PyMOL Python script that loads the backbone (N, CA, C, O; Angstrom):
from pymol import cmd

cmd.read_pdbstr("""\
ATOM      1  N   MET A   1      17.314 178.086   4.502  1.00  0.00           N
ATOM      2  CA  MET A   1      17.083 179.520   4.227  1.00  0.00           C
ATOM      3  C   MET A   1      17.604 180.083   5.702  1.00  0.00           C
ATOM      4  O   MET A   1      17.129 179.666   6.759  1.00  0.00           O
ATOM      5  N   ASN A   2      18.734 181.173   5.615  1.00  0.00           N
ATOM      6  CA  ASN A   2      19.138 182.042   6.779  1.00  0.00           C
ATOM      7  C   ASN A   2      18.262 182.933   7.089  1.00  0.00           C
ATOM      8  O   ASN A   2      17.392 183.286   6.293  1.00  0.00           O
ATOM      9  N   ALA A   3      18.386 183.434   8.346  1.00  0.00           N
ATOM     10  CA  ALA A   3      17.671 184.462   8.619  1.00  0.00           C
ATOM     11  C   ALA A   3      17.640 185.555   8.357  1.00  0.00           C
ATOM     12  O   ALA A   3      16.756 186.321   8.741  1.00  0.00           O
ATOM     13  N   ASN A   4      18.921 185.969   7.407  1.00  0.00           N
ATOM     14  CA  ASN A   4      19.100 187.237   6.509  1.00  0.00           C
ATOM     15  C   ASN A   4      18.213 187.028   5.386  1.00  0.00           C
ATOM     16  O   ASN A   4      17.498 187.975   5.057  1.00  0.00           O
ATOM     17  N   ASP A   5      18.140 185.876   4.706  1.00  0.00           N
ATOM     18  CA  ASP A   5      17.394 185.646   3.631  1.00  0.00           C
ATOM     19  C   ASP A   5      15.910 185.831   3.791  1.00  0.00           C
ATOM     20  O   ASP A   5      15.203 186.540   3.075  1.00  0.00           O
ATOM     21  N   GLU A   6      15.491 185.043   4.908  1.00  0.00           N
ATOM     22  CA  GLU A   6      14.130 185.084   5.365  1.00  0.00           C
ATOM     23  C   GLU A   6      13.670 186.513   5.914  1.00  0.00           C
ATOM     24  O   GLU A   6      12.634 186.925   5.394  1.00  0.00           O
ATOM     25  N   PHE A   7      14.150 187.189   6.698  1.00  0.00           N
ATOM     26  CA  PHE A   7      13.918 188.740   6.842  1.00  0.00           C
ATOM     27  C   PHE A   7      14.060 189.507   5.274  1.00  0.00           C
ATOM     28  O   PHE A   7      13.365 190.499   5.051  1.00  0.00           O
ATOM     29  N   GLY A   8      14.679 189.159   4.582  1.00  0.00           N
ATOM     30  CA  GLY A   8      14.760 189.960   3.116  1.00  0.00           C
ATOM     31  C   GLY A   8      13.445 189.495   2.346  1.00  0.00           C
ATOM     32  O   GLY A   8      12.724 190.289   1.741  1.00  0.00           O
ATOM     33  N   ARG A   9      13.250 188.371   2.418  1.00  0.00           N
ATOM     34  CA  ARG A   9      11.842 188.069   1.780  1.00  0.00           C
ATOM     35  C   ARG A   9      10.535 188.507   2.502  1.00  0.00           C
ATOM     36  O   ARG A   9       9.537 188.910   1.905  1.00  0.00           O
ATOM     37  N   MET A  10      10.646 188.391   3.787  1.00  0.00           N
ATOM     38  CA  MET A  10       9.598 189.053   4.672  1.00  0.00           C
ATOM     39  C   MET A  10       9.460 190.717   4.219  1.00  0.00           C
ATOM     40  O   MET A  10       8.326 191.172   4.064  1.00  0.00           O
ATOM     41  N   LYS A  11      10.593 191.550   4.027  1.00  0.00           N
ATOM     42  CA  LYS A  11      10.625 192.767   3.582  1.00  0.00           C
ATOM     43  C   LYS A  11      10.151 192.993   2.218  1.00  0.00           C
ATOM     44  O   LYS A  11       9.504 193.971   1.844  1.00  0.00           O
ATOM     45  N   GLU A  12      10.568 191.901   1.436  1.00  0.00           N
ATOM     46  CA  GLU A  12       9.873 191.979  -0.147  1.00  0.00           C
ATOM     47  C   GLU A  12       8.634 191.758  -0.004  1.00  0.00           C
ATOM     48  O   GLU A  12       7.965 192.249  -0.914  1.00  0.00           O
ATOM     49  N   VAL A  13       7.868 191.037   1.027  1.00  0.00           N
ATOM     50  CA  VAL A  13       6.451 190.713   1.011  1.00  0.00           C
ATOM     51  C   VAL A  13       5.559 192.361   1.844  1.00  0.00           C
ATOM     52  O   VAL A  13       4.621 193.013   1.386  1.00  0.00           O
ATOM     53  N   VAL A  14       6.064 192.497   2.689  1.00  0.00           N
ATOM     54  CA  VAL A  14       5.602 193.594   3.500  1.00  0.00           C
ATOM     55  C   VAL A  14       5.488 195.073   2.024  1.00  0.00           C
ATOM     56  O   VAL A  14       4.542 195.824   1.789  1.00  0.00           O
ATOM     57  N   GLU A  15       6.843 194.983   1.333  1.00  0.00           N
ATOM     58  CA  GLU A  15       6.958 196.197   0.421  1.00  0.00           C
ATOM     59  C   GLU A  15       5.738 195.958  -0.579  1.00  0.00           C
ATOM     60  O   GLU A  15       5.095 196.947  -0.930  1.00  0.00           O
ATOM     61  N   THR A  16       5.412 194.784  -1.023  1.00  0.00           N
ATOM     62  CA  THR A  16       4.548 194.395  -2.150  1.00  0.00           C
ATOM     63  C   THR A  16       3.100 194.740  -1.442  1.00  0.00           C
ATOM     64  O   THR A  16       2.391 195.483  -2.120  1.00  0.00           O
ATOM     65  N   ILE A  17       2.666 194.397  -0.435  1.00  0.00           N
ATOM     66  CA  ILE A  17       1.698 194.860   0.451  1.00  0.00           C
ATOM     67  C   ILE A  17       1.457 196.310   0.604  1.00  0.00           C
ATOM     68  O   ILE A  17       0.334 196.801   0.710  1.00  0.00           O
ATOM     69  N   SER A  18       2.416 196.879   0.610  1.00  0.00           N
ATOM     70  CA  SER A  18       2.469 198.521   0.747  1.00  0.00           C
ATOM     71  C   SER A  18       2.203 199.167  -0.599  1.00  0.00           C
ATOM     72  O   SER A  18       1.470 200.130  -0.824  1.00  0.00           O
ATOM     73  N   HIS A  19       3.017 198.382  -1.549  1.00  0.00           N
ATOM     74  CA  HIS A  19       2.679 199.058  -2.992  1.00  0.00           C
ATOM     75  C   HIS A  19       1.152 199.062  -3.183  1.00  0.00           C
ATOM     76  O   HIS A  19       0.527 200.037  -3.599  1.00  0.00           O
ATOM     77  N   TYR A  20       0.639 197.943  -2.858  1.00  0.00           N
ATOM     78  CA  TYR A  20      -0.872 197.748  -3.188  1.00  0.00           C
ATOM     79  C   TYR A  20      -1.809 198.876  -2.266  1.00  0.00           C
ATOM     80  O   TYR A  20      -2.715 199.495  -2.824  1.00  0.00           O
ATOM     81  N   ALA A  21      -1.527 199.061  -0.928  1.00  0.00           N
ATOM     82  CA  ALA A  21      -1.932 200.078  -0.389  1.00  0.00           C
ATOM     83  C   ALA A  21      -1.851 201.424  -0.949  1.00  0.00           C
ATOM     84  O   ALA A  21      -2.838 202.148  -1.075  1.00  0.00           O
ATOM     85  N   GLN A  22      -0.400 201.822  -1.357  1.00  0.00           N
ATOM     86  CA  GLN A  22      -0.506 203.264  -2.007  1.00  0.00           C
ATOM     87  C   GLN A  22      -1.154 203.255  -3.268  1.00  0.00           C
ATOM     88  O   GLN A  22      -1.610 204.316  -3.695  1.00  0.00           O
ATOM     89  N   ILE A  23      -1.256 202.256  -3.896  1.00  0.00           N
ATOM     90  CA  ILE A  23      -2.221 202.629  -5.202  1.00  0.00           C
ATOM     91  C   ILE A  23      -3.424 202.683  -4.959  1.00  0.00           C
ATOM     92  O   ILE A  23      -4.080 203.399  -5.716  1.00  0.00           O
ATOM     93  N   TYR A  24      -4.136 201.988  -3.874  1.00  0.00           N
ATOM     94  CA  TYR A  24      -5.492 201.626  -4.082  1.00  0.00           C
ATOM     95  C   TYR A  24      -6.214 202.617  -2.917  1.00  0.00           C
ATOM     96  O   TYR A  24      -7.372 203.030  -2.975  1.00  0.00           O
ATOM     97  N   HIS A  25      -5.193 202.904  -1.801  1.00  0.00           N
ATOM     98  CA  HIS A  25      -5.748 203.705  -0.385  1.00  0.00           C
ATOM     99  C   HIS A  25      -4.927 204.727  -0.020  1.00  0.00           C
ATOM    100  O   HIS A  25      -5.156 205.313   1.038  1.00  0.00           O
ATOM    101  N   ASN A  26      -3.861 205.097  -0.822  1.00  0.00           N
ATOM    102  CA  ASN A  26      -2.859 206.207  -0.344  1.00  0.00           C
ATOM    103  C   ASN A  26      -2.376 205.724   1.016  1.00  0.00           C
ATOM    104  O   ASN A  26      -1.793 206.577   1.684  1.00  0.00           O
ATOM    105  N   GLY A  27      -2.515 204.486   1.561  1.00  0.00           N
ATOM    106  CA  GLY A  27      -1.734 204.300   2.728  1.00  0.00           C
ATOM    107  C   GLY A  27      -0.290 203.657   2.140  1.00  0.00           C
ATOM    108  O   GLY A  27       0.151 203.715   0.992  1.00  0.00           O
ATOM    109  N   ASN A  28       0.267 203.045   3.300  1.00  0.00           N
ATOM    110  CA  ASN A  28       1.478 202.292   3.226  1.00  0.00           C
ATOM    111  C   ASN A  28       1.725 201.401   4.479  1.00  0.00           C
ATOM    112  O   ASN A  28       1.261 201.667   5.588  1.00  0.00           O
ATOM    113  N   VAL A  29       2.475 200.354   4.208  1.00  0.00           N
ATOM    114  CA  VAL A  29       2.756 199.664   5.410  1.00  0.00           C
ATOM    115  C   VAL A  29       4.454 199.406   5.149  1.00  0.00           C
ATOM    116  O   VAL A  29       4.981 199.232   4.050  1.00  0.00           O
ATOM    117  N   GLU A  30       5.141 199.433   6.483  1.00  0.00           N
ATOM    118  CA  GLU A  30       6.488 199.415   6.701  1.00  0.00           C
ATOM    119  C   GLU A  30       6.823 198.505   7.810  1.00  0.00           C
ATOM    120  O   GLU A  30       6.353 198.639   8.939  1.00  0.00           O
ATOM    121  N   LEU A  31       7.871 197.323   7.370  1.00  0.00           N
ATOM    122  CA  LEU A  31       8.377 196.489   8.284  1.00  0.00           C
ATOM    123  C   LEU A  31       9.140 197.143   9.259  1.00  0.00           C
ATOM    124  O   LEU A  31      10.109 197.813   8.904  1.00  0.00           O
ATOM    125  N   VAL A  32       8.841 197.041  10.420  1.00  0.00           N
ATOM    126  CA  VAL A  32       9.463 197.500  11.753  1.00  0.00           C
ATOM    127  C   VAL A  32      10.415 196.321  12.397  1.00  0.00           C
ATOM    128  O   VAL A  32      11.566 196.566  12.757  1.00  0.00           O
ATOM    129  N   SER A  33       9.851 195.086  12.499  1.00  0.00           N
ATOM    130  CA  SER A  33      10.856 194.261  13.001  1.00  0.00           C
ATOM    131  C   SER A  33      10.377 192.839  12.565  1.00  0.00           C
ATOM    132  O   SER A  33       9.192 192.817  12.234  1.00  0.00           O
ATOM    133  N   TYR A  34      11.054 191.624  12.490  1.00  0.00           N
ATOM    134  CA  TYR A  34      10.600 190.260  12.105  1.00  0.00           C
ATOM    135  C   TYR A  34      11.876 189.578  12.679  1.00  0.00           C
ATOM    136  O   TYR A  34      13.034 189.874  12.385  1.00  0.00           O
ATOM    137  N   ASP A  35      11.433 188.536  13.620  1.00  0.00           N
ATOM    138  CA  ASP A  35      12.325 187.801  14.775  1.00  0.00           C
ATOM    139  C   ASP A  35      12.228 186.109  13.966  1.00  0.00           C
ATOM    140  O   ASP A  35      12.910 185.192  14.423  1.00  0.00           O
ATOM    141  N   GLY A  36      11.386 185.912  12.857  1.00  0.00           N
ATOM    142  CA  GLY A  36      11.065 184.843  12.562  1.00  0.00           C
ATOM    143  C   GLY A  36       9.767 184.109  13.118  1.00  0.00           C
ATOM    144  O   GLY A  36       9.309 183.090  12.601  1.00  0.00           O
ATOM    145  N   GLU A  37       9.289 184.672  14.104  1.00  0.00           N
ATOM    146  CA  GLU A  37       7.966 184.429  14.572  1.00  0.00           C
ATOM    147  C   GLU A  37       6.856 185.550  14.721  1.00  0.00           C
ATOM    148  O   GLU A  37       5.657 185.275  14.708  1.00  0.00           O
ATOM    149  N   HIS A  38       7.320 186.759  14.854  1.00  0.00           N
ATOM    150  CA  HIS A  38       6.431 187.827  15.211  1.00  0.00           C
ATOM    151  C   HIS A  38       7.128 189.214  14.070  1.00  0.00           C
ATOM    152  O   HIS A  38       8.288 189.590  13.900  1.00  0.00           O
ATOM    153  N   VAL A  39       5.938 189.639  13.522  1.00  0.00           N
ATOM    154  CA  VAL A  39       6.311 190.666  12.636  1.00  0.00           C
ATOM    155  C   VAL A  39       5.490 191.650  13.509  1.00  0.00           C
ATOM    156  O   VAL A  39       4.556 191.447  14.285  1.00  0.00           O
ATOM    157  N   LYS A  40       6.221 192.934  13.086  1.00  0.00           N
ATOM    158  CA  LYS A  40       5.859 194.296  13.719  1.00  0.00           C
ATOM    159  C   LYS A  40       5.809 195.075  12.407  1.00  0.00           C
ATOM    160  O   LYS A  40       6.779 195.053  11.649  1.00  0.00           O
ATOM    161  N   VAL A  41       4.433 195.930  12.051  1.00  0.00           N
ATOM    162  CA  VAL A  41       4.640 196.683  11.035  1.00  0.00           C
ATOM    163  C   VAL A  41       4.114 198.207  11.063  1.00  0.00           C
ATOM    164  O   VAL A  41       3.184 198.301  11.863  1.00  0.00           O
ATOM    165  N   LYS A  42       4.360 199.172  10.564  1.00  0.00           N
ATOM    166  CA  LYS A  42       3.791 200.514  10.822  1.00  0.00           C
ATOM    167  C   LYS A  42       2.979 200.831   9.473  1.00  0.00           C
ATOM    168  O   LYS A  42       3.444 200.727   8.338  1.00  0.00           O
ATOM    169  N   MET A  43       1.805 201.197   9.778  1.00  0.00           N
ATOM    170  CA  MET A  43       0.702 201.456   9.017  1.00  0.00           C
ATOM    171  C   MET A  43       0.886 203.100   8.860  1.00  0.00           C
ATOM    172  O   MET A  43       0.956 203.852   9.832  1.00  0.00           O
ATOM    173  N   GLY A  44       0.958 203.564   7.380  1.00  0.00           N
ATOM    174  CA  GLY A  44       1.255 204.938   7.775  1.00  0.00           C
ATOM    175  C   GLY A  44       0.038 205.414   6.120  1.00  0.00           C
ATOM    176  O   GLY A  44      -0.821 204.691   5.615  1.00  0.00           O
ATOM    177  N   GLY A  45       0.419 206.706   5.737  1.00  0.00           N
ATOM    178  CA  GLY A  45      -0.498 207.343   4.754  1.00  0.00           C
ATOM    179  C   GLY A  45      -1.757 207.271   5.578  1.00  0.00           C
ATOM    180  O   GLY A  45      -1.924 207.379   6.793  1.00  0.00           O
ATOM    181  N   ALA A  46      -2.763 207.016   4.389  1.00  0.00           N
ATOM    182  CA  ALA A  46      -4.170 207.199   4.578  1.00  0.00           C
ATOM    183  C   ALA A  46      -4.576 206.115   5.944  1.00  0.00           C
ATOM    184  O   ALA A  46      -5.560 206.291   6.662  1.00  0.00           O
ATOM    185  N   CYS A  47      -3.569 204.966   6.102  1.00  0.00           N
ATOM    186  CA  CYS A  47      -3.985 203.737   6.876  1.00  0.00           C
ATOM    187  C   CYS A  47      -3.993 204.553   8.343  1.00  0.00           C
ATOM    188  O   CYS A  47      -4.863 204.345   9.189  1.00  0.00           O
ATOM    189  N   GLU A  48      -3.103 205.333   8.487  1.00  0.00           N
ATOM    190  CA  GLU A  48      -2.860 205.938   9.884  1.00  0.00           C
ATOM    191  C   GLU A  48      -3.795 206.540  10.170  1.00  0.00           C
ATOM    192  O   GLU A  48      -4.052 207.472   9.408  1.00  0.00           O
ATOM    193  N   GLY A  49      -4.964 206.269  11.653  1.00  0.00           N
ATOM    194  CA  GLY A  49      -5.935 206.776  11.788  1.00  0.00           C
ATOM    195  C   GLY A  49      -7.240 206.455  11.364  1.00  0.00           C
ATOM    196  O   GLY A  49      -8.333 206.853  11.766  1.00  0.00           O
ATOM    197  N   CYS A  50      -6.846 205.471  10.266  1.00  0.00           N
ATOM    198  CA  CYS A  50      -8.118 205.125   9.585  1.00  0.00           C
ATOM    199  C   CYS A  50      -9.010 203.947  10.621  1.00  0.00           C
ATOM    200  O   CYS A  50      -8.403 203.113  11.292  1.00  0.00           O
ATOM    201  N   PRO A  51     -10.283 204.039  10.608  1.00  0.00           N
ATOM    202  CA  PRO A  51     -11.217 203.158  11.436  1.00  0.00           C
ATOM    203  C   PRO A  51     -11.231 201.654  10.878  1.00  0.00           C
ATOM    204  O   PRO A  51     -11.674 200.677  11.481  1.00  0.00           O
ATOM    205  N   LEU A  52     -10.571 201.675   9.415  1.00  0.00           N
ATOM    206  CA  LEU A  52     -10.744 200.421   8.933  1.00  0.00           C
ATOM    207  C   LEU A  52      -9.083 199.643   8.895  1.00  0.00           C
ATOM    208  O   LEU A  52      -8.760 198.679   8.201  1.00  0.00           O
ATOM    209  N   MET A  53      -8.268 200.362   9.806  1.00  0.00           N
ATOM    210  CA  MET A  53      -6.820 200.096   9.492  1.00  0.00           C
ATOM    211  C   MET A  53      -6.766 198.321  10.436  1.00  0.00           C
ATOM    212  O   MET A  53      -6.126 197.350  10.031  1.00  0.00           O
ATOM    213  N   PRO A  54      -7.432 198.353  11.421  1.00  0.00           N
ATOM    214  CA  PRO A  54      -7.251 196.841  12.015  1.00  0.00           C
ATOM    215  C   PRO A  54      -7.972 195.847  11.278  1.00  0.00           C
ATOM    216  O   PRO A  54      -7.727 194.660  11.496  1.00  0.00           O
ATOM    217  N   TRP A  55      -9.113 196.296  10.157  1.00  0.00           N
ATOM    218  CA  TRP A  55      -9.384 195.299   9.257  1.00  0.00           C
ATOM    219  C   TRP A  55      -8.311 194.846   8.177  1.00  0.00           C
ATOM    220  O   TRP A  55      -8.031 193.726   7.748  1.00  0.00           O
ATOM    221  N   THR A  56      -7.726 196.313   7.840  1.00  0.00           N
ATOM    222  CA  THR A  56      -6.705 196.025   6.930  1.00  0.00           C
ATOM    223  C   THR A  56      -5.463 195.385   7.417  1.00  0.00           C
ATOM    224  O   THR A  56      -4.804 194.869   6.514  1.00  0.00           O
ATOM    225  N   LEU A  57      -4.995 195.289   8.552  1.00  0.00           N
ATOM    226  CA  LEU A  57      -4.066 194.902   9.250  1.00  0.00           C
ATOM    227  C   LEU A  57      -4.201 193.136   9.407  1.00  0.00           C
ATOM    228  O   LEU A  57      -3.349 192.252   9.314  1.00  0.00           O
ATOM    229  N   LYS A  58      -5.555 193.101   9.663  1.00  0.00           N
ATOM    230  CA  LYS A  58      -6.181 191.466   9.959  1.00  0.00           C
ATOM    231  C   LYS A  58      -6.258 190.768   8.434  1.00  0.00           C
ATOM    232  O   LYS A  58      -5.633 189.748   8.146  1.00  0.00           O
ATOM    233  N   MET A  59      -6.996 191.380   7.654  1.00  0.00           N
ATOM    234  CA  MET A  59      -7.434 190.673   6.686  1.00  0.00           C
ATOM    235  C   MET A  59      -6.183 190.949   5.345  1.00  0.00           C
ATOM    236  O   MET A  59      -6.127 190.016   4.544  1.00  0.00           O
ATOM    237  N   THR A  60      -5.535 191.747   5.165  1.00  0.00           N
ATOM    238  CA  THR A  60      -4.671 191.827   4.087  1.00  0.00           C
ATOM    239  C   THR A  60      -3.529 191.570   4.586  1.00  0.00           C
ATOM    240  O   THR A  60      -3.070 190.538   4.097  1.00  0.00           O
ATOM    241  N   VAL A  61      -2.516 192.295   5.736  1.00  0.00           N
ATOM    242  CA  VAL A  61      -1.481 192.049   6.044  1.00  0.00           C
ATOM    243  C   VAL A  61      -1.254 190.892   6.546  1.00  0.00           C
ATOM    244  O   VAL A  61      -0.473 190.115   5.996  1.00  0.00           O
ATOM    245  N   GLU A  62      -2.096 190.498   8.015  1.00  0.00           N
ATOM    246  CA  GLU A  62      -1.586 189.340   8.494  1.00  0.00           C
ATOM    247  C   GLU A  62      -1.684 187.983   7.745  1.00  0.00           C
ATOM    248  O   GLU A  62      -0.866 187.068   7.845  1.00  0.00           O
ATOM    249  N   ARG A  63      -3.120 187.990   6.765  1.00  0.00           N
ATOM    250  CA  ARG A  63      -3.297 186.658   6.118  1.00  0.00           C
ATOM    251  C   ARG A  63      -2.345 186.673   5.143  1.00  0.00           C
ATOM    252  O   ARG A  63      -1.766 185.591   5.046  1.00  0.00           O
ATOM    253  N   THR A  64      -1.932 187.626   4.291  1.00  0.00           N
ATOM    254  CA  THR A  64      -0.956 187.305   3.370  1.00  0.00           C
ATOM    255  C   THR A  64       0.650 186.822   4.197  1.00  0.00           C
ATOM    256  O   THR A  64       1.166 185.784   3.783  1.00  0.00           O
ATOM    257  N   ILE A  65       1.125 187.335   4.948  1.00  0.00           N
ATOM    258  CA  ILE A  65       2.205 186.993   5.865  1.00  0.00           C
ATOM    259  C   ILE A  65       1.974 185.400   6.223  1.00  0.00           C
ATOM    260  O   ILE A  65       2.756 184.515   5.877  1.00  0.00           O
ATOM    261  N   HIS A  66       0.811 185.197   6.948  1.00  0.00           N
ATOM    262  CA  HIS A  66       0.428 183.566   7.417  1.00  0.00           C
ATOM    263  C   HIS A  66       0.466 182.798   5.920  1.00  0.00           C
ATOM    264  O   HIS A  66       1.113 181.751   5.887  1.00  0.00           O
ATOM    265  N   ASP A  67      -0.004 183.124   5.024  1.00  0.00           N
ATOM    266  CA  ASP A  67      -0.100 182.376   3.670  1.00  0.00           C
ATOM    267  C   ASP A  67       1.507 182.164   3.502  1.00  0.00           C
ATOM    268  O   ASP A  67       1.926 181.038   3.233  1.00  0.00           O
ATOM    269  N   LEU A  68       2.218 183.037   3.631  1.00  0.00           N
ATOM    270  CA  LEU A  68       3.712 182.968   2.858  1.00  0.00           C
ATOM    271  C   LEU A  68       4.586 182.555   3.863  1.00  0.00           C
ATOM    272  O   LEU A  68       5.650 182.129   3.414  1.00  0.00           O
ATOM    273  N   PHE A  69       4.474 182.542   5.202  1.00  0.00           N
ATOM    274  CA  PHE A  69       5.415 182.393   6.274  1.00  0.00           C
ATOM    275  C   PHE A  69       4.418 181.895   7.512  1.00  0.00           C
ATOM    276  O   PHE A  69       3.971 182.608   8.410  1.00  0.00           O
ATOM    277  N   PRO A  70       4.182 180.379   7.296  1.00  0.00           N
ATOM    278  CA  PRO A  70       3.256 179.793   8.119  1.00  0.00           C
ATOM    279  C   PRO A  70       3.547 179.639   9.802  1.00  0.00           C
ATOM    280  O   PRO A  70       2.699 179.335  10.640  1.00  0.00           O
ATOM    281  N   ASN A  71       4.894 179.917  10.034  1.00  0.00           N
ATOM    282  CA  ASN A  71       5.622 179.880  11.215  1.00  0.00           C
ATOM    283  C   ASN A  71       5.411 181.075  11.837  1.00  0.00           C
ATOM    284  O   ASN A  71       5.648 181.075  13.045  1.00  0.00           O
ATOM    285  N   VAL A  72       4.962 182.285  11.257  1.00  0.00           N
ATOM    286  CA  VAL A  72       4.565 183.463  12.060  1.00  0.00           C
ATOM    287  C   VAL A  72       3.273 183.107  12.987  1.00  0.00           C
ATOM    288  O   VAL A  72       2.227 182.526  12.699  1.00  0.00           O
ATOM    289  N   LYS A  73       3.815 183.767  14.413  1.00  0.00           N
ATOM    290  CA  LYS A  73       2.778 183.521  15.045  1.00  0.00           C
ATOM    291  C   LYS A  73       1.898 184.758  15.702  1.00  0.00           C
ATOM    292  O   LYS A  73       0.928 184.629  16.450  1.00  0.00           O
ATOM    293  N   SER A  74       2.431 185.873  15.272  1.00  0.00           N
ATOM    294  CA  SER A  74       1.569 187.232  15.445  1.00  0.00           C
ATOM    295  C   SER A  74       2.188 188.321  14.342  1.00  0.00           C
ATOM    296  O   SER A  74       3.299 188.317  13.812  1.00  0.00           O
ATOM    297  N   VAL A  75       1.088 189.246  14.185  1.00  0.00           N
ATOM    298  CA  VAL A  75       1.351 190.201  13.193  1.00  0.00           C
ATOM    299  C   VAL A  75       0.677 191.393  13.963  1.00  0.00           C
ATOM    300  O   VAL A  75      -0.524 191.308  14.217  1.00  0.00           O
ATOM    301  N   GLU A  76       1.354 192.438  14.324  1.00  0.00           N
ATOM    302  CA  GLU A  76       0.762 193.639  14.992  1.00  0.00           C
ATOM    303  C   GLU A  76       1.524 194.971  14.627  1.00  0.00           C
ATOM    304  O   GLU A  76       2.717 195.044  14.330  1.00  0.00           O
ATOM    305  N   ALA A  77       0.639 195.990  14.701  1.00  0.00           N
ATOM    306  CA  ALA A  77       1.040 197.389  14.163  1.00  0.00           C
ATOM    307  C   ALA A  77       1.452 198.145  15.225  1.00  0.00           C
ATOM    308  O   ALA A  77       0.856 198.180  16.301  1.00  0.00           O
ATOM    309  N   VAL A  78       2.597 198.842  14.925  1.00  0.00           N
ATOM    310  CA  VAL A  78       3.022 199.552  16.153  1.00  0.00           C
ATOM    311  C   VAL A  78       3.215 201.034  15.753  1.00  0.00           C
ATOM    312  O   VAL A  78       3.572 201.859  16.594  1.00  0.00           O
TER     313      VAL A  78
END
""", "prot")
cmd.dss("prot")
cmd.show_as("cartoon", "prot")
cmd.util.cbc("prot")
cmd.orient("prot")
């Protein structure tokens, strides 16, 4: 799989997570960058400023990404 395909796959995964966040929490997640090992996302909507945002990032976004992309070393919100 080339880098463009992998980036596209990551974008789809983050969009799926964002869709869930929109439906259930009125929040959203946007892929900012992905270099094959490090993922940066922007948490928005109700997630922005929410005291549970770090939990959502760790337990939902990061876990899902690590399950599907085991080569990812870090997931962070920017």
